[in-house]
Structure formats: C-alpha cells, structure tokens
N, CA, C and O atoms as a Tripos MOL2 file, in Angstrom:
@<TRIPOS>MOLECULE
protein
  244   243    61     0     0
PROTEIN
NO_CHARGES

@<TRIPOS>ATOM
      1 N         113.2450  120.2140  255.4720 N.3       1 MET1
      2 CA        112.8270  120.9930  254.3230 C.3       1 MET1
      3 C         112.5770  122.4300  254.7820 C.2       1 MET1
      4 O         111.8560  122.6640  255.7520 O.2       1 MET1
      5 N         113.1720  123.3780  254.0840 N.am      2 PRO2
      6 CA        113.0130  124.7700  254.5050 C.3       2 PRO2
      7 C         111.5860  125.2750  254.2920 C.2       2 PRO2
      8 O         110.8870  124.8350  253.3790 O.2       2 PRO2
      9 N         111.1740  126.1940  255.1400 N.am      3 THR3
     10 CA        109.8570  126.8020  254.9910 C.3       3 THR3
     11 C         109.8840  127.7820  253.8220 C.2       3 THR3
     12 O         110.9510  128.1350  253.3200 O.2       3 THR3
     13 N         108.7080  128.2120  253.4000 N.am      4 VAL4
     14 CA        108.6140  129.1850  252.3180 C.3       4 VAL4
     15 C         109.3530  130.4600  252.7160 C.2       4 VAL4
     16 O         110.0800  131.0410  251.9100 O.2       4 VAL4
     17 N         109.1680  130.8820  253.9380 N.am      5 LYS5
     18 CA        109.8180  132.1020  254.4110 C.3       5 LYS5
     19 C         111.3400  131.9620  254.3530 C.2       5 LYS5
     20 O         112.0390  132.9110  253.9980 O.2       5 LYS5
     21 N         111.8440  130.8020  254.6940 N.am      6 GLU6
     22 CA        113.2920  130.5600  254.6250 C.3       6 GLU6
     23 C         113.7840  130.5720  253.1760 C.2       6 GLU6
     24 O         114.8390  131.1320  252.8790 O.2       6 GLU6
     25 N         113.0150  129.9510  252.2760 N.am      7 LYS7
     26 CA        113.3970  129.9460  250.8610 C.3       7 LYS7
     27 C         113.4540  131.3580  250.3050 C.2       7 LYS7
     28 O         114.4040  131.7280  249.6160 O.2       7 LYS7
     29 N         112.4230  132.1470  250.6130 N.am      8 VAL8
     30 CA        112.3780  133.5310  250.1330 C.3       8 VAL8
     31 C         113.5680  134.3030  250.6780 C.2       8 VAL8
     32 O         114.2130  135.0540  249.9460 O.2       8 VAL8
     33 N         113.8590  134.1240  251.9470 N.am      9 SER9
     34 CA        114.9870  134.8170  252.5620 C.3       9 SER9
     35 C         116.2940  134.4360  251.8760 C.2       9 SER9
     36 O         117.1360  135.3010  251.6350 O.2       9 SER9
     37 N         116.4740  133.1650  251.5600 N.am     10 GLU10
     38 CA        117.6930  132.7130  250.8750 C.3      10 GLU10
     39 C         117.8320  133.3680  249.5030 C.2      10 GLU10
     40 O         118.9200  133.7940  249.1150 O.2      10 GLU10
     41 N         116.7220  133.4430  248.7770 N.am     11 ILE11
     42 CA        116.7510  134.0540  247.4430 C.3      11 ILE11
     43 C         117.0990  135.5290  247.5500 C.2      11 ILE11
     44 O         117.9310  136.0310  246.7950 O.2      11 ILE11
     45 N         116.4690  136.2190  248.4780 N.am     12 VAL12
     46 CA        116.7240  137.6490  248.6500 C.3      12 VAL12
     47 C         118.1710  137.8800  249.0590 C.2      12 VAL12
     48 O         118.8280  138.7720  248.5230 O.2      12 VAL12
     49 N         118.6740  137.0920  249.9950 N.am     13 GLN13
     50 CA        120.0430  137.2640  250.4670 C.3      13 GLN13
     51 C         121.0700  136.9670  249.3790 C.2      13 GLN13
     52 O         122.1790  137.5000  249.4170 O.2      13 GLN13
     53 N         120.7200  136.1290  248.4160 N.am     14 ALA14
     54 CA        121.6520  135.7680  247.3430 C.3      14 ALA14
     55 C         121.7730  136.8650  246.2770 C.2      14 ALA14
     56 O         122.6690  136.8140  245.4340 O.2      14 ALA14
     57 N         120.8770  137.8520  246.3160 N.am     15 GLN15
     58 CA        120.8990  138.9170  245.3170 C.3      15 GLN15
     59 C         121.9750  139.9460  245.6600 C.2      15 GLN15
     60 O         122.3080  140.1430  246.8290 O.2      15 GLN15
     61 N         122.5150  140.6000  244.6290 N.am     16 PRO16
     62 CA        123.5020  141.6570  244.8700 C.3      16 PRO16
     63 C         122.9020  142.7710  245.7350 C.2      16 PRO16
     64 O         121.6940  143.0090  245.7060 O.2      16 PRO16
     65 N         123.7390  143.4320  246.4820 N.am     17 ALA17
     66 CA        123.2870  144.4820  247.3970 C.3      17 ALA17
     67 C         122.5720  145.6210  246.6800 C.2      17 ALA17
     68 O         121.7140  146.2800  247.2690 O.2      17 ALA17
     69 N         122.9140  145.8600  245.4200 N.am     18 ASP18
     70 CA        122.2960  146.9700  244.6920 C.3      18 ASP18
     71 C         121.0950  146.5400  243.8540 C.2      18 ASP18
     72 O         120.6700  147.2790  242.9650 O.2      18 ASP18
     73 N         120.5440  145.3610  244.1210 N.am     19 SER19
     74 CA        119.3760  144.8820  243.3740 C.3      19 SER19
     75 C         118.1760  145.7720  243.6450 C.2      19 SER19
     76 O         117.9560  146.2390  244.7620 O.2      19 SER19
     77 N         117.4100  145.9920  242.5900 N.am     20 SER20
     78 CA        116.1880  146.7720  242.7480 C.3      20 SER20
     79 C         115.0680  145.8660  243.2580 C.2      20 SER20
     80 O         115.1630  144.6390  243.2290 O.2      20 SER20
     81 N         114.0150  146.5140  243.7210 N.am     21 PHE21
     82 CA        112.8400  145.7880  244.1780 C.3      21 PHE21
     83 C         112.3100  144.8910  243.0580 C.2      21 PHE21
     84 O         111.9810  143.7270  243.2840 O.2      21 PHE21
     85 N         112.2320  145.4540  241.8450 N.am     22 ASP22
     86 CA        111.7310  144.6950  240.7000 C.3      22 ASP22
     87 C         112.6230  143.5040  240.3630 C.2      22 ASP22
     88 O         112.1140  142.4410  240.0090 O.2      22 ASP22
     89 N         113.9240  143.6580  240.4630 N.am     23 GLU23
     90 CA        114.8480  142.5530  240.1830 C.3      23 GLU23
     91 C         114.6510  141.4170  241.1840 C.2      23 GLU23
     92 O         114.6880  140.2430  240.8160 O.2      23 GLU23
     93 N         114.4440  141.7700  242.4370 N.am     24 ILE24
     94 CA        114.2240  140.7490  243.4610 C.3      24 ILE24
     95 C         112.8950  140.0460  243.2260 C.2      24 ILE24
     96 O         112.8090  138.8220  243.3260 O.2      24 ILE24
     97 N         111.8570  140.8190  242.9150 N.am     25 LEU25
     98 CA        110.5600  140.2040  242.6170 C.3      25 LEU25
     99 C         110.6440  139.2850  241.4060 C.2      25 LEU25
    100 O         110.0340  138.2160  241.3900 O.2      25 LEU25
    101 N         111.3960  139.6980  240.3990 N.am     26 HIS26
    102 CA        111.5750  138.8750  239.2090 C.3      26 HIS26
    103 C         112.2380  137.5490  239.5800 C.2      26 HIS26
    104 O         111.8130  136.4910  239.1170 O.2      26 HIS26
    105 N         113.2530  137.6020  240.3940 N.am     27 GLU27
    106 CA        113.9570  136.3810  240.8020 C.3      27 GLU27
    107 C         113.0500  135.4610  241.6110 C.2      27 GLU27
    108 O         113.0840  134.2440  241.4310 O.2      27 GLU27
    109 N         112.2420  136.0310  242.4960 N.am     28 LEU28
    110 CA        111.2950  135.2250  243.2690 C.3      28 LEU28
    111 C         110.2760  134.5640  242.3500 C.2      28 LEU28
    112 O         109.9790  133.3790  242.5010 O.2      28 LEU28
    113 N         109.7360  135.3300  241.3950 N.am     29 ALA29
    114 CA        108.7540  134.7800  240.4640 C.3      29 ALA29
    115 C         109.3740  133.6960  239.5920 C.2      29 ALA29
    116 O         108.7570  132.6580  239.3510 O.2      29 ALA29
    117 N         110.5860  133.9370  239.1210 N.am     30 PHE30
    118 CA        111.2750  132.9520  238.2800 C.3      30 PHE30
    119 C         111.4810  131.6460  239.0400 C.2      30 PHE30
    120 O         111.2420  130.5640  238.5040 O.2      30 PHE30
    121 N         111.9220  131.7510  240.2800 N.am     31 THR31
    122 CA        112.1370  130.5580  241.1050 C.3      31 THR31
    123 C         110.8340  129.7980  241.3000 C.2      31 THR31
    124 O         110.8160  128.5690  241.2460 O.2      31 THR31
    125 N         109.7440  130.5240  241.5270 N.am     32 ARG32
    126 CA        108.4460  129.8770  241.7160 C.3      32 ARG32
    127 C         107.9970  129.1700  240.4470 C.2      32 ARG32
    128 O         107.4600  128.0640  240.5110 O.2      32 ARG32
    129 N         108.2090  129.7940  239.2970 N.am     33 MET33
    130 CA        107.8220  129.1570  238.0350 C.3      33 MET33
    131 C         108.6100  127.8700  237.8060 C.2      33 MET33
    132 O         108.0620  126.8850  237.3120 O.2      33 MET33
    133 N         109.8840  127.8760  238.1620 N.am     34 ILE34
    134 CA        110.6950  126.6590  238.0420 C.3      34 ILE34
    135 C         110.1350  125.5720  238.9440 C.2      34 ILE34
    136 O         110.0230  124.4160  238.5330 O.2      34 ILE34
    137 N         109.7810  125.9400  240.1790 N.am     35 GLU35
    138 CA        109.2080  124.9550  241.1110 C.3      35 GLU35
    139 C         107.9180  124.3720  240.5560 C.2      35 GLU35
    140 O         107.6940  123.1640  240.6360 O.2      35 GLU35
    141 N         107.0590  125.2330  239.9890 N.am     36 TRP36
    142 CA        105.8070  124.7440  239.3910 C.3      36 TRP36
    143 C         106.0860  123.7750  238.2470 C.2      36 TRP36
    144 O         105.4370  122.7350  238.1400 O.2      36 TRP36
    145 N         107.0400  124.1110  237.4030 N.am     37 GLY37
    146 CA        107.3830  123.2460  236.2780 C.3      37 GLY37
    147 C         107.9120  121.8980  236.7220 C.2      37 GLY37
    148 O         107.5570  120.8650  236.1550 O.2      37 GLY37
    149 N         108.7570  121.9100  237.7330 N.am     38 LEU38
    150 CA        109.2860  120.6450  238.2500 C.3      38 LEU38
    151 C         108.1750  119.7980  238.8640 C.2      38 LEU38
    152 O         108.1500  118.5810  238.6840 O.2      38 LEU38
    153 N         107.2660  120.4330  239.5830 N.am     39 GLU39
    154 CA        106.1430  119.6920  240.1670 C.3      39 GLU39
    155 C         105.2360  119.1380  239.0740 C.2      39 GLU39
    156 O         104.7840  117.9980  239.1740 O.2      39 GLU39
    157 N         104.9640  119.9180  238.0400 N.am     40 ASP40
    158 CA        104.1660  119.4160  236.9200 C.3      40 ASP40
    159 C         104.8260  118.1880  236.3010 C.2      40 ASP40
    160 O         104.1420  117.2160  235.9810 O.2      40 ASP40
    161 N         106.1370  118.2190  236.1290 N.am     41 THR41
    162 CA        106.8590  117.0900  235.5630 C.3      41 THR41
    163 C         106.7370  115.8710  236.4610 C.2      41 THR41
    164 O         106.4940  114.7650  235.9780 O.2      41 THR41
    165 N         106.9050  116.0640  237.7670 N.am     42 ARG42
    166 CA        106.7790  114.9440  238.7120 C.3      42 ARG42
    167 C         105.3740  114.3340  238.6820 C.2      42 ARG42
    168 O         105.2110  113.1260  238.8550 O.2      42 ARG42
    169 N         104.3710  115.1720  238.4620 N.am     43 GLN43
    170 CA        102.9820  114.7090  238.4620 C.3      43 GLN43
    171 C         102.5180  114.2120  237.0900 C.2      43 GLN43
    172 O         101.3570  113.8370  236.9230 O.2      43 GLN43
    173 N         103.4250  114.2110  236.1120 N.am     44 GLY44
    174 CA        103.0730  113.7210  234.7820 C.3      44 GLY44
    175 C         102.2450  114.6950  233.9650 C.2      44 GLY44
    176 O         101.5420  114.2890  233.0390 O.2      44 GLY44
    177 N         102.3220  115.9840  234.2990 N.am     45 ARG45
    178 CA        101.5450  116.9970  233.5820 C.3      45 ARG45
    179 C         102.3950  117.7490  232.5580 C.2      45 ARG45
    180 O         102.1070  118.9010  232.2370 O.2      45 ARG45
    181 N         103.4150  117.1130  232.0590 N.am     46 ALA46
    182 CA        104.2890  117.7300  231.0580 C.3      46 ALA46
    183 C         104.2480  116.8780  229.7950 C.2      46 ALA46
    184 O         103.9310  115.6890  229.8380 O.2      46 ALA46
    185 N         104.5750  117.5090  228.6730 N.am     47 ILE47
    186 CA        104.6190  116.7710  227.4140 C.3      47 ILE47
    187 C         106.0190  116.9210  226.8140 C.2      47 ILE47
    188 O         106.7080  117.9060  227.0780 O.2      47 ILE47
    189 N         106.4340  115.9510  226.0170 N.am     48 PRO48
    190 CA        107.7580  116.0350  225.3860 C.3      48 PRO48
    191 C         107.8490  117.2260  224.4270 C.2      48 PRO48
    192 O         106.8430  117.6660  223.8700 O.2      48 PRO48
    193 N         109.0460  117.7300  224.2480 N.am     49 ASN49
    194 CA        109.2860  118.8590  223.3470 C.3      49 ASN49
    195 C         108.7830  118.5770  221.9360 C.2      49 ASN49
    196 O         108.2300  119.4600  221.2800 O.2      49 ASN49
    197 N         108.9760  117.3410  221.4700 N.am     50 GLU50
    198 CA        108.5670  116.9900  220.1150 C.3      50 GLU50
    199 C         107.0590  117.1400  219.9400 C.2      50 GLU50
    200 O         106.5890  117.6450  218.9200 O.2      50 GLU50
    201 N         106.3090  116.6980  220.9440 N.am     51 GLU51
    202 CA        104.8530  116.8270  220.8750 C.3      51 GLU51
    203 C         104.4410  118.2960  220.8920 C.2      51 GLU51
    204 O         103.5350  118.6970  220.1620 O.2      51 GLU51
    205 N         105.1040  119.0940  221.7210 N.am     52 MET52
    206 CA        104.7890  120.5250  221.7560 C.3      52 MET52
    207 C         105.0990  121.1820  220.4220 C.2      52 MET52
    208 O         104.3490  122.0410  219.9580 O.2      52 MET52
    209 N         106.2030  120.7800  219.8030 N.am     53 GLN53
    210 CA        106.5560  121.3290  218.4900 C.3      53 GLN53
    211 C         105.4840  120.9930  217.4610 C.2      53 GLN53
    212 O         105.1100  121.8420  216.6530 O.2      53 GLN53
    213 N         104.9890  119.7590  217.4880 N.am     54 GLN54
    214 CA        103.9290  119.3550  216.5560 C.3      54 GLN54
    215 C         102.6640  120.1820  216.7830 C.2      54 GLN54
    216 O         102.0120  120.6030  215.8280 O.2      54 GLN54
    217 N         102.3230  120.4110  218.0410 N.am     55 ARG55
    218 CA        101.1400  121.2220  218.3450 C.3      55 ARG55
    219 C         101.3190  122.6450  217.8220 C.2      55 ARG55
    220 O         100.4060  123.2100  217.2200 O.2      55 ARG55
    221 N         102.4860  123.2170  218.0510 N.am     56 MET56
    222 CA        102.7420  124.5830  217.5980 C.3      56 MET56
    223 C         102.7130  124.6640  216.0740 C.2      56 MET56
    224 O         102.1780  125.6160  215.5060 O.2      56 MET56
    225 N         103.2860  123.6690  215.4250 N.am     57 ASP57
    226 CA        103.2620  123.6460  213.9600 C.3      57 ASP57
    227 C         101.8250  123.5980  213.4390 C.2      57 ASP57
    228 O         101.5090  124.2400  212.4370 O.2      57 ASP57
    229 N         100.9550  122.8450  214.1100 N.am     58 SER58
    230 CA         99.5680  122.7490  213.6580 C.3      58 SER58
    231 C          98.8350  124.0710  213.8130 C.2      58 SER58
    232 O          97.8780  124.3180  213.0780 O.2      58 SER58
    233 N          99.2390  124.9200  214.7260 N.am     59 TRP59
    234 CA         98.6090  126.2280  214.9190 C.3      59 TRP59
    235 C          98.8930  127.1650  213.7590 C.2      59 TRP59
    236 O          98.1120  128.0750  213.4790 O.2      59 TRP59
    237 N          99.9970  126.9440  213.0950 N.am     60 ARG60
    238 CA        100.4150  127.8280  211.9950 C.3      60 ARG60
    239 C          99.6410  127.5590  210.7120 C.2      60 ARG60
    240 O          99.6920  128.3630  209.7810 O.2      60 ARG60
    241 N          98.9300  126.4480  210.6520 N.am     61 LYS61
    242 CA         98.2260  126.0480  209.4280 C.3      61 LYS61
    243 C          96.8930  126.7270  209.3230 C.2      61 LYS61
    244 O          96.1640  126.5090  208.3550 O.2      61 LYS61
@<TRIPOS>BOND
     1     1     2 1
     2     2     3 1
     3     3     4 2
     4     3     5 am
     5     5     6 1
     6     6     7 1
     7     7     8 2
     8     7     9 am
     9     9    10 1
    10    10    11 1
    11    11    12 2
    12    11    13 am
    13    13    14 1
    14    14    15 1
    15    15    16 2
    16    15    17 am
    17    17    18 1
    18    18    19 1
    19    19    20 2
    20    19    21 am
    21    21    22 1
    22    22    23 1
    23    23    24 2
    24    23    25 am
    25    25    26 1
    26    26    27 1
    27    27    28 2
    28    27    29 am
    29    29    30 1
    30    30    31 1
    31    31    32 2
    32    31    33 am
    33    33    34 1
    34    34    35 1
    35    35    36 2
    36    35    37 am
    37    37    38 1
    38    38    39 1
    39    39    40 2
    40    39    41 am
    41    41    42 1
    42    42    43 1
    43    43    44 2
    44    43    45 am
    45    45    46 1
    46    46    47 1
    47    47    48 2
    48    47    49 am
    49    49    50 1
    50    50    51 1
    51    51    52 2
    52    51    53 am
    53    53    54 1
    54    54    55 1
    55    55    56 2
    56    55    57 am
    57    57    58 1
    58    58    59 1
    59    59    60 2
    60    59    61 am
    61    61    62 1
    62    62    63 1
    63    63    64 2
    64    63    65 am
    65    65    66 1
    66    66    67 1
    67    67    68 2
    68    67    69 am
    69    69    70 1
    70    70    71 1
    71    71    72 2
    72    71    73 am
    73    73    74 1
    74    74    75 1
    75    75    76 2
    76    75    77 am
    77    77    78 1
    78    78    79 1
    79    79    80 2
    80    79    81 am
    81    81    82 1
    82    82    83 1
    83    83    84 2
    84    83    85 am
    85    85    86 1
    86    86    87 1
    87    87    88 2
    88    87    89 am
    89    89    90 1
    90    90    91 1
    91    91    92 2
    92    91    93 am
    93    93    94 1
    94    94    95 1
    95    95    96 2
    96    95    97 am
    97    97    98 1
    98    98    99 1
    99    99   100 2
   100    99   101 am
   101   101   102 1
   102   102   103 1
   103   103   104 2
   104   103   105 am
   105   105   106 1
   106   106   107 1
   107   107   108 2
   108   107   109 am
   109   109   110 1
   110   110   111 1
   111   111   112 2
   112   111   113 am
   113   113   114 1
   114   114   115 1
   115   115   116 2
   116   115   117 am
   117   117   118 1
   118   118   119 1
   119   119   120 2
   120   119   121 am
   121   121   122 1
   122   122   123 1
   123   123   124 2
   124   123   125 am
   125   125   126 1
   126   126   127 1
   127   127   128 2
   128   127   129 am
   129   129   130 1
   130   130   131 1
   131   131   132 2
   132   131   133 am
   133   133   134 1
   134   134   135 1
   135   135   136 2
   136   135   137 am
   137   137   138 1
   138   138   139 1
   139   139   140 2
   140   139   141 am
   141   141   142 1
   142   142   143 1
   143   143   144 2
   144   143   145 am
   145   145   146 1
   146   146   147 1
   147   147   148 2
   148   147   149 am
   149   149   150 1
   150   150   151 1
   151   151   152 2
   152   151   153 am
   153   153   154 1
   154   154   155 1
   155   155   156 2
   156   155   157 am
   157   157   158 1
   158   158   159 1
   159   159   160 2
   160   159   161 am
   161   161   162 1
   162   162   163 1
   163   163   164 2
   164   163   165 am
   165   165   166 1
   166   166   167 1
   167   167   168 2
   168   167   169 am
   169   169   170 1
   170   170   171 1
   171   171   172 2
   172   171   173 am
   173   173   174 1
   174   174   175 1
   175   175   176 2
   176   175   177 am
   177   177   178 1
   178   178   179 1
   179   179   180 2
   180   179   181 am
   181   181   182 1
   182   182   183 1
   183   183   184 2
   184   183   185 am
   185   185   186 1
   186   186   187 1
   187   187   188 2
   188   187   189 am
   189   189   190 1
   190   190   191 1
   191   191   192 2
   192   191   193 am
   193   193   194 1
   194   194   195 1
   195   195   196 2
   196   195   197 am
   197   197   198 1
   198   198   199 1
   199   199   200 2
   200   199   201 am
   201   201   202 1
   202   202   203 1
   203   203   204 2
   204   203   205 am
   205   205   206 1
   206   206   207 1
   207   207   208 2
   208   207   209 am
   209   209   210 1
   210   210   211 1
   211   211   212 2
   212   211   213 am
   213   213   214 1
   214   214   215 1
   215   215   216 2
   216   215   217 am
   217   217   218 1
   218   218   219 1
   219   219   220 2
   220   219   221 am
   221   221   222 1
   222   222   223 1
   223   223   224 2
   224   223   225 am
   225   225   226 1
   226   226   227 1
   227   227   228 2
   228   227   229 am
   229   229   230 1
   230   230   231 1
   231   231   232 2
   232   231   233 am
   233   233   234 1
   234   234   235 1
   235   235   236 2
   236   235   237 am
   237   237   238 1
   238   238   239 1
   239   239   240 2
   240   239   241 am
   241   241   242 1
   242   242   243 1
   243   243   244 2
@<TRIPOS>SUBSTRUCTURE
     1 MET1         2 RESIDUE 1 A MET
     2 PRO2         6 RESIDUE 1 A PRO
     3 THR3        10 RESIDUE 1 A THR
     4 VAL4        14 RESIDUE 1 A VAL
     5 LYS5        18 RESIDUE 1 A LYS
     6 GLU6        22 RESIDUE 1 A GLU
     7 LYS7        26 RESIDUE 1 A LYS
     8 VAL8        30 RESIDUE 1 A VAL
     9 SER9        34 RESIDUE 1 A SER
    10 GLU10       38 RESIDUE 1 A GLU
    11 ILE11       42 RESIDUE 1 A ILE
    12 VAL12       46 RESIDUE 1 A VAL
    13 GLN13       50 RESIDUE 1 A GLN
    14 ALA14       54 RESIDUE 1 A ALA
    15 GLN15       58 RESIDUE 1 A GLN
    16 PRO16       62 RESIDUE 1 A PRO
    17 ALA17       66 RESIDUE 1 A ALA
    18 ASP18       70 RESIDUE 1 A ASP
    19 SER19       74 RESIDUE 1 A SER
    20 SER20       78 RESIDUE 1 A SER
    21 PHE21       82 RESIDUE 1 A PHE
    22 ASP22       86 RESIDUE 1 A ASP
    23 GLU23       90 RESIDUE 1 A GLU
    24 ILE24       94 RESIDUE 1 A ILE
    25 LEU25       98 RESIDUE 1 A LEU
    26 HIS26      102 RESIDUE 1 A HIS
    27 GLU27      106 RESIDUE 1 A GLU
    28 LEU28      110 RESIDUE 1 A LEU
    29 ALA29      114 RESIDUE 1 A ALA
    30 PHE30      118 RESIDUE 1 A PHE
    31 THR31      122 RESIDUE 1 A THR
    32 ARG32      126 RESIDUE 1 A ARG
    33 MET33      130 RESIDUE 1 A MET
    34 ILE34      134 RESIDUE 1 A ILE
    35 GLU35      138 RESIDUE 1 A GLU
    36 TRP36      142 RESIDUE 1 A TRP
    37 GLY37      146 RESIDUE 1 A GLY
    38 LEU38      150 RESIDUE 1 A LEU
    39 GLU39      154 RESIDUE 1 A GLU
    40 ASP40      158 RESIDUE 1 A ASP
    41 THR41      162 RESIDUE 1 A THR
    42 ARG42      166 RESIDUE 1 A ARG
    43 GLN43      170 RESIDUE 1 A GLN
    44 GLY44      174 RESIDUE 1 A GLY
    45 ARG45      178 RESIDUE 1 A ARG
    46 ALA46      182 RESIDUE 1 A ALA
    47 ILE47      186 RESIDUE 1 A ILE
    48 PRO48      190 RESIDUE 1 A PRO
    49 ASN49      194 RESIDUE 1 A ASN
    50 GLU50      198 RESIDUE 1 A GLU
    51 GLU51      202 RESIDUE 1 A GLU
    52 MET52      206 RESIDUE 1 A MET
    53 GLN53      210 RESIDUE 1 A GLN
    54 GLN54      214 RESIDUE 1 A GLN
    55 ARG55      218 RESIDUE 1 A ARG
    56 MET56      222 RESIDUE 1 A MET
    57 ASP57      226 RESIDUE 1 A ASP
    58 SER58      230 RESIDUE 1 A SER
    59 TRP59      234 RESIDUE 1 A TRP
    60 ARG60      238 RESIDUE 1 A ARG
    61 LYS61      242 RESIDUE 1 A LYS
C-alpha cells in the first residue's frame, strides 16, 4: 500500500505541466474527499439516495 507521500506525488505527477498551484490543491482535496466518502461507505456511515432525497424534501416544508 502506497504511503500518503507516494499518493500525493502520484496525483501531482499526473497533472498537466501547466497546472496552477490552486488546480493541484483542488485535485488533492477532491481525491481526499473521495477517500473519505469511500471509507464512510465501508463503515456504514452512508445513507441511500432515496433517504437523502426524503430528508431534503422535508427541509423545504
């Protein structure tokens, strides 16, 4: 399993040569959010889309 430093390096190296600092930071943050979401799903901390839709609909009332 790659270390965090290796993962970050892979993400940075995969970016186009003319990427801005902000674009690279955005990609790193996006990747981290995906990892968090996948871990939440594995740990059972996610809810089905239908349930989320019902919750959102109730907020509008």
